[in-house]
C-alpha positions as CSV (number, residue, x, y, z in Angstrom):
1,M,-55.4,10.0,-77.5
2,A,-54.0,11.2,-74.1
3,I,-52.1,8.8,-71.9
4,P,-53.6,8.9,-68.3
5,L,-51.2,10.6,-65.9
6,G,-51.0,7.6,-63.7
7,Q,-49.7,5.5,-66.5
8,W,-47.5,8.1,-67.9
9,S,-45.8,8.9,-64.5
10,G,-45.6,5.3,-63.4
11,S,-47.6,6.0,-60.2
12,D,-50.2,3.3,-61.0
13,A,-47.3,0.8,-61.3
14,T,-45.6,1.9,-58.2
15,K,-49.0,1.7,-56.3
16,E,-49.6,-1.8,-57.7
17,L,-46.1,-2.8,-56.7
18,H,-46.6,-1.5,-53.2
19,D,-49.9,-3.4,-52.8
20,T,-48.3,-6.7,-54.1
21,I,-45.4,-6.2,-51.6
22,K,-47.9,-5.7,-48.7
23,E,-50.0,-8.7,-49.6
24,F,-46.7,-10.8,-49.8
25,N,-45.5,-9.7,-46.4
26,E,-48.9,-10.4,-44.9
27,A,-48.8,-13.9,-46.4
28,S,-45.2,-14.4,-45.2
29,T,-46.1,-13.3,-41.7
30,R,-49.0,-15.8,-41.6
31,Q,-46.7,-18.5,-42.8
32,T,-44.0,-17.6,-40.2
33,R,-46.6,-17.9,-37.4
34,H,-47.7,-21.3,-38.5
35,L,-44.2,-22.5,-38.7
36,I,-43.4,-21.2,-35.2
37,I,-46.5,-23.2,-33.9
38,L,-45.5,-26.3,-35.6
39,T,-42.0,-26.0,-34.3
40,W,-43.2,-25.7,-30.8
41,A,-45.5,-28.7,-31.3
42,I,-42.5,-30.7,-32.4
43,V,-40.5,-29.5,-29.4
44,I,-43.3,-30.6,-27.0
45,L,-43.9,-34.0,-28.8
46,T,-39.9,-34.6,-28.5
47,I,-40.0,-33.9,-24.8
48,L,-43.0,-36.3,-24.3
49,M,-41.1,-39.0,-26.3
50,L,-38.0,-38.6,-24.1
51,I,-40.2,-38.8,-20.9
52,G,-41.7,-42.0,-22.3
53,L,-38.2,-43.4,-23.1
54,G,-37.0,-42.6,-19.6
55,V,-40.1,-44.5,-18.2
56,Q,-39.4,-47.5,-20.5
57,I,-35.6,-47.6,-19.3
58,Y,-36.6,-47.3,-15.7
59,L,-39.2,-50.1,-16.0
60,A,-36.7,-52.3,-17.9
61,W,-34.2,-51.6,-15.2
62,I,-36.7,-52.6,-12.5
63,A,-37.7,-55.8,-14.5
64,L,-34.0,-56.9,-14.8
65,G,-33.4,-56.1,-11.1
66,S,-36.2,-58.5,-9.9
């Protein structure tokens, strides 16, 4: 019974490892893109909250001044 060359030399395992690493990197890249989008969404929402806070402070200041 002969051992196939790919198994004997380890090239099959090397190719499989290379494919696995490539798939992992692609998944990691997608996850990074999603996290960047979510981070920007948080930044925008925080800015909107600060604007709302400023408006509330201004309206309270006007109400106290009358």
